[in-house]
N, C-alpha and C positions, 0 to 999 in steps of 0.2 A: 801284427808284426812287431809290436813293441817289445816283446820278450827276446827278439833276435838282435836288438840294437839297431834295427833298420828303421829310419823315419817312415811313418805311414804315408808321407807325401810322395814316396818313391814307389808305392805299390802300382803295379801295372793292371790294366783292364783287359781281360781275355777277349772281350767283345770288340776291342779297338782293332781295326784292320791294319794299323801301322805295325811295322816290325818292332820287336821288343826294344832294340837299341834306340829307335826313334822315339818310342814312348818314354823311355828313361830320360833321354835328352829333353823332351818336352816337359816332363815332370820337374826336372831340375830348373829349367828356365821359368816355368810357372811358379815354382816355390820361391825362387829369387824375386820374381816380380810381385807376388802377393805377400811376401814377408814370412811365409812359413818355413823357408830355408834362407834366413838372412845371411848377409856377408859374414864370412868367418866360420860358418857351419862346417864341421868336419863330416865329410861323406864316408860311408862305410867302405872298408877295403874291398877291392874288386871281388876277391873270392868269397868273402862273407855275403856281399850283396847278391852275387850270382847264386849262391846256395839258397839264400832266403827267398829269392824270386823264382827259383827253379830254372835258371838260365845257365848257359855256358859262360865260363869266365871271360872268354874272348868277346862275347856279346857286350858284357858290361865294360870291358876294357875299350872296346870300340867307341862306345858312348862317351866314356871319360876322355879318350883321346880327342874326339871331335869337340867336346865341350871345352877342353883345354886349348885347343887350336883357336877356338872362337873367343877365348878370354873369359869364359863364364866360370871356370874353375881353375885352380892352380894346384900343382902337386909339389909338395915340399919334402921330397925324398921319403925317408922312413916315417915322417910325421903323418903322411897321408895326403888326401886331396880335400880341398876346401873351396867353398863357394866364394867367388869374388864379388865385389860390389859392382853395381850396374854402371857407376861412373867413377872417374879417377879421384874426385874429392872424397867420396865415401870410402873408396879403397884405401886412401891415405889415412883416413880417420880410423879405419879398422886396424891398420898396421900400428898406428899410434896407440890405440887401445890395447892391442896385444902387448906392445912393449911396456905400457903402464902396468898391465896385469902381471907380467913377468917380474917387473921391478918390485912392485908392492908385495908380491908373494915371496920374493927373495928377502924382503925386509921383515917378513913374518907377520904382515898385516892380514887380517881377515878380509874376505871379499866385501863384507858389509862395511867395514871401516874404510876400505879403499874407495867404495862407491860414495860414501859420505864425503870423503875428501875431494873427490873429483866433482861431485855435485856442488859443493861449496865454491869451488873454483869456477865452475861454469856459470854460476849465478853472478859472480863478480866480473866475468868477462864482458868487454865492451860490446 
């Protein structure tokens, strides 16, 4: 599935007796728990994921709605749906990291330099 832009972690198992939307929900939860879909990961748009998995768009939309209601993912309008952190502290850290990334990109810094700067500050933190 790599060529479709769909994470392999979201692949469904045809032998699994659960309905596809339940499998998809489980795969997102499992990926968040084991780190293969870390907080901040952008999930594929509903239609693209449905096409890649051979599902109806409503099936994927149902899974996304239930995941969002449970606080597992968040939808940011046209930006898409993103995996949320398992706890509030990590969620706040992801938000701070996102703001930092946007700010340093706006300053014209490379990702490598931005990482060097934040690493230096983290080493100095109490």
